[in-house]
C-alpha positions as CSV (number, residue, x, y, z in Angstrom):
1,M,0.0,-0.2,-0.2
2,E,1.5,3.2,-0.7
3,L,1.5,5.8,2.3
4,Q,1.1,9.3,0.4
5,G,-2.2,10.5,1.1
6,Q,-3.5,7.6,3.5
7,A,-4.7,8.3,7.0
8,A,-3.0,6.3,9.7
9,I,-3.6,5.9,13.2
10,V,-0.5,5.4,15.7
11,T,-1.4,4.3,19.2
12,G,1.6,5.3,22.0
13,G,2.5,7.8,19.0
14,A,3.9,10.6,21.3
15,S,7.3,8.7,22.0
16,G,9.3,5.7,21.4
17,L,8.7,3.2,18.9
18,G,5.3,4.9,18.2
19,G,6.8,8.5,18.3
20,A,8.9,7.3,15.2
21,T,6.5,5.2,13.6
22,A,4.5,8.8,13.4
23,E,7.7,10.4,12.2
24,M,8.0,8.1,9.4
25,L,4.5,7.6,8.1
26,A,4.3,12.0,7.9
27,K,7.7,11.8,6.0
28,A,6.4,9.3,3.7
29,G,3.0,11.2,3.2
30,A,0.0,9.7,5.3
31,K,-1.9,11.7,7.6
32,V,-1.2,10.9,11.0
33,A,-3.5,10.6,14.2
34,I,-1.5,10.0,17.4
35,F,-3.8,8.0,20.1
36,D,-1.8,8.6,23.8
37,M,-2.4,9.8,26.7
38,N,0.3,12.2,27.0
39,S,-1.1,15.4,26.2
40,D,1.8,17.4,26.0
41,M,4.3,15.3,24.4
42,G,1.3,13.7,22.0
43,E,0.7,17.6,21.1
44,A,4.5,18.5,20.3
45,K,4.8,15.1,18.4
46,A,1.7,16.3,16.4
47,A,2.9,20.0,15.9
48,E,6.3,18.6,14.5
49,I,4.9,16.0,12.2
50,G,1.8,18.0,10.7
51,G,-0.6,15.3,12.2
52,T,-3.4,15.6,15.1
53,F,-3.1,14.1,18.8
54,F,-6.4,12.2,20.3
55,K,-5.7,12.2,24.0
56,V,-7.1,8.6,24.2
57,N,-7.1,5.7,26.9
58,V,-6.9,2.4,24.6
59,T,-8.6,0.4,27.2
60,D,-11.7,2.8,27.0
61,E,-14.2,1.4,24.3
62,D,-16.1,4.2,23.6
63,A,-13.2,6.7,24.1
64,V,-11.5,4.5,21.0
65,A,-14.6,4.5,19.0
66,T,-15.1,8.3,19.4
67,A,-11.7,8.8,18.4
68,I,-11.4,6.8,15.7
69,A,-14.2,8.6,14.1
70,D,-13.1,12.1,14.9
71,A,-9.7,10.9,13.0
72,E,-11.8,10.1,9.8
73,G,-13.5,13.3,10.0
74,V,-10.1,15.6,10.2
75,H,-7.8,12.6,7.7
76,G,-10.3,10.5,5.9
77,K,-10.9,6.8,6.1
78,A,-8.3,5.4,8.7
79,R,-6.1,2.3,6.2
80,I,-3.1,2.0,8.5
81,L,-3.3,1.5,12.2
82,V,0.0,1.0,14.1
83,N,-0.5,-0.1,17.9
84,C,2.5,1.3,20.1
85,A,0.5,1.9,23.3
86,G,2.1,-0.6,26.0
87,I,3.5,-0.6,29.8
88,G,5.8,-2.7,31.7
89,P,6.3,-2.4,35.2
90,P,8.7,-5.3,36.3
91,A,7.1,-7.2,39.3
92,K,8.2,-11.0,40.6
93,V,5.0,-13.4,41.2
94,V,6.7,-13.5,44.5
95,S,8.5,-11.0,46.1
96,R,12.0,-10.7,48.3
97,E,9.4,-10.3,51.7
98,G,7.5,-13.6,49.7
99,A,4.6,-11.9,49.1
100,A,2.5,-12.7,46.0
101,L,1.9,-10.4,43.2
102,P,-1.4,-8.7,43.6
103,L,-3.6,-9.5,41.0
104,D,-4.6,-6.0,39.9
105,S,-0.7,-5.5,39.3
106,F,-0.5,-8.3,36.5
107,A,-4.1,-7.4,35.1
108,G,-2.9,-4.0,35.1
109,V,-0.2,-4.7,32.0
110,I,-2.6,-7.1,30.3
111,N,-5.3,-5.0,30.2
112,V,-2.8,-1.6,28.7
113,N,-1.1,-4.2,26.4
114,L,-3.2,-7.0,25.1
115,L,-7.2,-5.7,25.5
116,G,-5.7,-2.3,24.6
117,S,-4.3,-3.4,21.5
118,F,-7.8,-5.5,20.6
119,N,-10.0,-3.0,21.5
120,V,-8.2,-0.1,18.9
121,L,-7.5,-3.1,16.6
122,S,-11.2,-4.1,16.7
123,K,-12.8,-0.8,16.3
124,F,-10.5,0.4,13.6
125,A,-11.2,-2.8,11.0
126,A,-15.1,-2.4,12.3
127,A,-14.7,1.2,11.0
128,L,-12.7,0.1,8.0
129,H,-14.0,-3.1,6.6
130,K,-16.8,-1.7,4.5
131,A,-14.5,0.7,2.7
132,D,-13.6,0.8,-0.7
133,P,-10.4,-1.3,-1.2
134,I,-7.1,0.5,-2.6
135,G,-6.2,-2.3,-5.2
136,E,-6.4,-5.7,-3.7
137,E,-6.6,-4.8,-0.1
138,R,-8.5,-2.1,2.2
139,G,-5.9,-1.7,5.4
140,V,-3.6,-3.0,7.4
141,I,-3.2,-3.8,11.1
142,I,0.6,-3.7,12.9
143,N,0.6,-4.8,16.7
144,T,3.7,-4.7,18.5
145,A,4.4,-7.6,21.0
146,S,8.2,-8.2,22.5
147,V,11.0,-10.7,22.1
148,A,9.5,-11.4,25.9
149,A,6.4,-13.3,24.1
150,F,9.1,-15.8,24.0
151,D,12.1,-15.6,26.2
152,G,11.0,-13.8,28.9
153,Q,12.8,-12.9,31.4
154,I,12.5,-12.7,35.2
155,G,10.0,-10.1,36.9
156,Q,8.4,-10.2,32.9
157,A,5.3,-12.8,33.9
158,A,2.5,-10.4,33.2
159,Y,4.9,-8.5,30.0
160,A,5.5,-11.6,28.5
161,A,2.0,-13.0,29.0
162,S,0.7,-9.5,27.6
163,K,2.7,-9.3,24.8
164,G,2.2,-13.3,24.2
165,G,-1.5,-13.1,23.7
166,I,-0.8,-10.3,21.1
167,V,1.1,-13.0,19.3
168,G,-1.3,-15.6,19.8
169,M,-4.0,-13.2,18.3
170,T,-2.2,-12.5,15.0
171,L,-2.9,-15.5,13.0
172,P,-6.5,-15.9,13.6
173,I,-7.3,-12.5,13.3
174,A,-5.7,-12.0,10.1
175,R,-7.5,-14.6,8.9
176,E,-10.8,-13.8,9.7
177,L,-10.3,-10.2,8.3
178,A,-8.7,-11.7,5.2
179,R,-12.5,-11.9,3.7
180,Y,-12.3,-7.8,4.1
181,G,-8.4,-7.2,2.6
182,I,-7.1,-6.3,5.7
183,R,-3.7,-7.4,6.7
184,V,-2.5,-8.5,10.5
185,M,1.3,-8.3,11.1
186,T,3.0,-8.3,14.9
187,I,6.6,-6.5,15.1
188,A,8.3,-8.2,18.2
189,P,11.1,-5.9,18.9
190,G,14.0,-6.7,21.3
191,L,16.4,-4.2,23.7
192,F,15.7,-0.6,22.0
193,L,16.4,3.0,23.0
194,T,12.8,3.5,24.1
195,P,12.3,6.6,26.8
196,L,12.8,3.7,29.6
197,L,15.9,2.7,28.7
198,A,16.8,5.9,27.9
199,S,16.0,6.9,31.2
200,L,19.3,4.4,32.3
201,P,22.8,5.7,32.8
202,E,25.1,5.1,29.8
203,E,26.9,2.6,31.2
204,A,23.9,0.5,31.5
205,Q,22.6,1.9,28.0
206,T,26.3,0.2,26.8
207,S,26.2,-2.7,28.8
208,L,22.6,-3.9,27.6
209,G,24.0,-2.9,23.9
210,A,26.6,-5.5,24.3
211,Q,23.8,-8.3,24.8
212,V,22.6,-7.9,21.1
213,P,25.0,-10.2,18.9
214,F,25.1,-7.8,16.2
215,P,24.6,-5.3,15.7
216,S,25.7,-5.0,19.6
217,R,23.9,-2.2,20.8
218,L,20.2,-0.9,21.4
219,G,17.9,-1.0,18.3
220,D,16.8,3.0,17.3
221,P,13.1,3.3,17.0
222,S,13.7,4.4,13.5
223,E,14.5,0.6,12.6
224,Y,11.3,-0.1,14.2
225,A,9.7,2.1,11.9
226,K,11.3,0.9,8.8
227,M,9.5,-2.3,9.5
228,V,6.7,-0.9,9.5
229,G,7.2,0.5,6.4
230,A,8.2,-2.4,4.8
231,I,5.2,-4.3,6.2
232,I,2.8,-1.9,5.3
233,D,4.6,-2.0,1.6
234,N,4.2,-6.0,1.2
235,P,1.3,-7.4,1.1
236,M,1.9,-10.9,1.5
237,L,3.2,-9.9,5.0
238,N,0.2,-10.9,6.8
239,G,-0.6,-13.1,9.9
240,E,3.4,-13.2,10.8
241,T,5.3,-12.4,14.2
242,I,8.7,-10.6,13.1
243,R,11.0,-10.2,15.5
244,I,13.7,-7.1,15.3
245,D,16.4,-7.8,17.5
246,G,19.7,-8.4,16.8
247,A,19.8,-12.2,17.6
248,I,19.3,-11.8,21.0
249,R,17.9,-14.5,22.7
250,M,17.1,-12.9,26.7
251,A,18.8,-14.6,29.6
252,P,16.5,-15.8,32.5
253,K,17.8,-12.2,33.9
């Protein structure tokens, strides 16, 4: 699908992987709507790329449906969705004091990462499935998982479960939406220089990057965005999860 003139939605688009994706799409000529909870950063990013910002909680069904409709009113029917919104606070199942991880903490990560991604993609697909096709397809959905879905570390039970759920739903949703010409893909990034890792001391960043076989560094968010662009461009990419990780396989801790 050609990006020029197409409307796109990026959740978590105020910064990090989502921010880089929003920039890439805008530079390629897409009309970008950023869905994020951080109003200051979201407004700034939208102004920077010539897009539009909507403050959206991805777990809120009504808010997501309204934002998709409002974005359509500004940019036209969105053909591209990239889900980057997510959280990942580490927490062990049993703490050092011997206490079990509160269920609310586990559920909170699942709610944002997995249910939030499904909430946005389902509303997006419902709004798109009857639109006129562009060539042989109507649009593409790209979700963000993580290498933690495959080799999650100690303290990542909730995060790994949420990302594993995203991987698991990719193929069945792609099969279902195939009749409408809507592709569904997932990207599983490794260690990338997101705001969370960028807040670490440089020594810690270098140490983490050295764990990556090649290139031995943290990934740049622009490299994630390049993968998004490649998926959009290639119509045969559908129903698959692509690791983008420099060949890293995470150790237990």
